[in-house]
N, C-alpha and C positions, 0 to 999 in steps of 0.2 A: 486686187489691192490697188489704190491710188496714192502715191505718196507725193510729198511737197515739192519734189522736182518736175511731177509729171504735168507741166503748166497747160498743155493744150487738153489733157483729160479732166483735169481739175476746171478749166472753164467752160467744158462741156456738162459737166455735173452740176456747176453753180447755175448754169442757164437752165438746165432741168428742172433743179429743186426751185428754182425762184418761179418759175411758169407753174410748177404744180402747187406752190404757196399760192400764188394768184387764182389759181381755181379751186382751192381749199381741198387738196387731192393729197397731202401729204401729212403725216400725224408725228410733230415732235415728242420724243420720247425721252423723258427727262430721267436720268439716273442719278446716284451719290455723286459722282464725279462732276456734275452738271454745277455744286456749289463750289468748286475748286477753280472754277474758270476764273483765271485774272488773279486768284489770291496767291499769298505767298506759299513756300513749297511745303508738302506735308512734314508733318512733324513739329513746325512750327507754331501748333496751336498749343492753347491752355485755356482751361476754362475762365471765362470773362473777355475773349478776344473779341475785338468787333467782326469776326466771319466764323461761319459755321465750321463743325470739325469734318475729317475725311472719316471714313468708315472705322477704319484703324483708330484714329483718334476717338472717336465716340466708343468705341469699345474700352480703352483704357480710362475714360471717364465714366462709363457707369461702373466699372468694377472698383473704383477708386477708395470707395469705403469698405470693401469685400477683400481683406490680405489673402483669405482662403482660396480664393478663384485663382486658378492657376491657366485658364482659358484664354485663348486670344482672339478667336475667330467670332465676329459680333454674334451671330445667333446663338451660339453656344454660351457666350457671356450672357446675353440675356436670359437664354435658359435658365443657367445657374441662378441667377438673382432671383427671376421668377419660382424656381422651387425652393430656394433657401429663405428669400424674404415677400414671396408673394407678386400675384402681376401688380398691385397697387404701389407696392415699392418701386417696382421696374418703372411704372408709367410717371409716378411722380418724379422720378429723375429725369426721366426723358420731358416730362412737362417743363421742368425746372430750366432746364438748357432749349426749348424749343419756343418758350413763352418770353421773349428777349426780341427786340428790334435788331435786325441784321439788315445791311445794305444790300440791295439786289445785286447779282453780277452783272456784265455784259448783254449775257444769254437773256437773263430775266427782263431786264429792259429792252431787249430787241425783239421780243416774242409779245412783249405788252404793247409795243410801238407798230405791231403789223397791222391791226384794225385801222388805225389812222393813213399807213401806208396804202392800204388796200384802198382804202375809200378815196384817194386822191388819183388812182390809177385806173382803177375798176367801174363799169358802169353801174353795178349793183354791188351792194355790201359783201365783202367776202371775210368769214370769220374763220378760226381753228379750233379744231378737236387737240388740247393739248394733254398728253398722258406723263404722268410721273408717278414713281415709287417713292419719291422724299416725303419728311414728314414737316418738315418747317413749311411755312406761309411764305418765303421771299416772292414767289409768281405772284401770290394774290397781291402782295403789298406793292409788286411794279405796276400790276394794272390798276390799282386804285391810285397809284402816285400818277398815273397816264390819263387817269379819268375815264376808263373805259371799263364797262358793266361786263360780266362775267356771269357763267353760272358754276356752281363748283358741285360736283358728285364725288361723295368720299366712301370709301369702302368700310363698313364695321366688322371689327376682328373680334369683339369679345360681348358679353351679355344676350340677351333674348335676342336680338336682330343681328346676331354675329351670320356673317357671310351674306348679308345684303349692302346696299348702298343707301345713301341719304344725299340728298338733293338739297342745294341751297341756293334760293334764286338771289339775285342783287336787290338789298333792301326788302328781303322775304326772310321767313321764319322756315328752318329746317324740316323737309319733310322724307319719311322712309319709304322706301320705293318697294312695295311690296308685291307688285305685278310687272317686272321689268317689260314684257312684251305688250302690255297696255299702257305703257307710262310715255306719253309724248309731251310731257312740259317742258321738255329741253331738246334744244337743236342749234345747230351751229349756222342754221339760216338767218338764227335770230341774234346772236352773239356768240363769244368765244365760251366754248366749255372747256373748263380744266376738271381733269378726271384723276384722281388720287387713288389709285386700287391698292396702297399699301396702309391708307388710312392716313390720318394727320393729327397735327396739335390743333384744338380748339380754344384760340384766344379769348373768344367773347365769352366764354363760359368759365366761373370762378374756379380754382383749384383743380383744373384739367376735366373737369366735366364735360363728357363728349369727346375726350381725345381717343384715337384708336390707333393701333400699330402693329403692324405685321412685322414680326421681330425675332421672335424665339424659334426655334427646332419646331415646337408643336403648332406654332401659327403655320408655319409654311407646310406642315402635313395635313392640317384642318384645309390648307389653300388648295393643296394638290387633288384633296379628296372630292372637291366640289367641281362642278361642270365649267366649261370654257368661260371664260371672261365675257364673251358675248350674247350668253343667256343669260346674265347676272345684272347687266347695264341695261338702262331703257332701250328701246327697239329702234330709236331714233339715232341713238351711238353706236348700238351693234350693227347698224346697217354701214354705218360712216367706218367703222374698224374692219369691215370685212371687204370694202373697197378702195382703199388708200393704200400709199406707201407708207413705208416707217423711216422716221431720220432717228436713230439711237444716240442720243447726247451724252454724255458720262457713264457709258458702261464700260465694262471689262468682264473677263471671266474668271477672276480670280475668287468670286464668291457662286457656290454652286445654284444660288438662289437665281440667277439668270436664265439658267434652263426651266425655272417655275415659272416665270415672267413670260418668256415663249411659248410655253404650255398654254398659259392662261389665253393668251391672245389667239391664238390659233389652235390650239388642242393639238391631235394629230397628222392635222392635215398639211401644217405649214404655212407659211407666210404665200399668199398668192400674188402679190407685186413686189417688183425688184425695191429693194430696203438699202438702206445705208447704215453704217456705224462709223463715227468720228470717233477714232482711238490712235492714240500715239503709240507708234513702236510696238504694234501688237506680236505677241509671240505666235510661234507656228502653231501652237494649239489653237489660239485665238482665230488665225485664219481659217483651220479647218472647220473650226464650229460654226461661224458664220458663212463661211462657202456653203456648208451642207444645207443650211437656211437660206439660201440665195440671199443673203444681204453682203454688199460690197463696202470692205474696208477703205476709209478715207483718212490714212495715215498722215493727218494734220494737227496740229496744237487745237483745242477747242476753243480758245480765244480767237487764235488767229482765223480760225474756220467762220466763226460768227461776225469777227470784221469784214470780211471779204463777202459773205453772203449779203450783209447787212447793205453793204456798198454797190454789190451788185443789183440787189434788189431796188434801191434807190435810184439807180442809175439807167435800168433796163425800160426798153420803150414799152408804152401800153400793150402795144399789139402782142407782147410776149407772154401776155397774162390772158391771151383769148384763144392760143393755141390748142391744137389736139395732139396726143401723142400718135 
């Protein structure tokens, strides 16, 4: 584990991640905590706030009209509502929350700014594969504001297409990916790819049509019964996932679904490249969990981490992006 006082180790880490970003060989992986980057402390959120809720705050929001619900964990609250009111009622509540304009965080604007930075520093265009388990569209809005095109690939959690992904190219219509190992219409050699593995709100369609959320216990059970993520996404992205480092941003181990996520990424084989989790004040259990998966913890506040990485990336010499490990 690298702490905030380990300046020499931190500088080596920032230098390495800067180079890997320049080579498009590290995949940022955004969790729920990514939306807390720079926002007021958890517990300060209420419906109508100009920022998104934490997992616990989302749980309280969902059960606000269900006085009999005594559950507290988000997945169990969602399961309870789905059983009592139906998945439609659950999805309507989620859509009402996420179909709003929220300002992107520094993390989102940093990622949206990477293509322009790389265009200035690299002889050839460099684009990232960004994976997220969040349902909101803050990342997409940050890219739109930056004028950067992107491909959107989203998991389908319900209906006849359950378990598949949809691809939405910039300015194009969404289409279902029926045969992933033959689908080559999306690749980071062309532009940034945002891969939403837990579904997402679909704001361009009325009344939540097209929304998809992996949020209930049943959803996660169904998720676990399916094969590795690399066998469900387009073959071009599967190859990327197998040959990249991961940078986990906004993840902890309070929710068991983190294990589900890692299982879907790499199956039983584990991660093959050294990866990092940016997590402030991890517990002993956190440390053991990440260590067993060859993931180093960077014990730094996420906002501070992104600020320093951004500064390091913009000030690093061009040659740093052309080295080899």
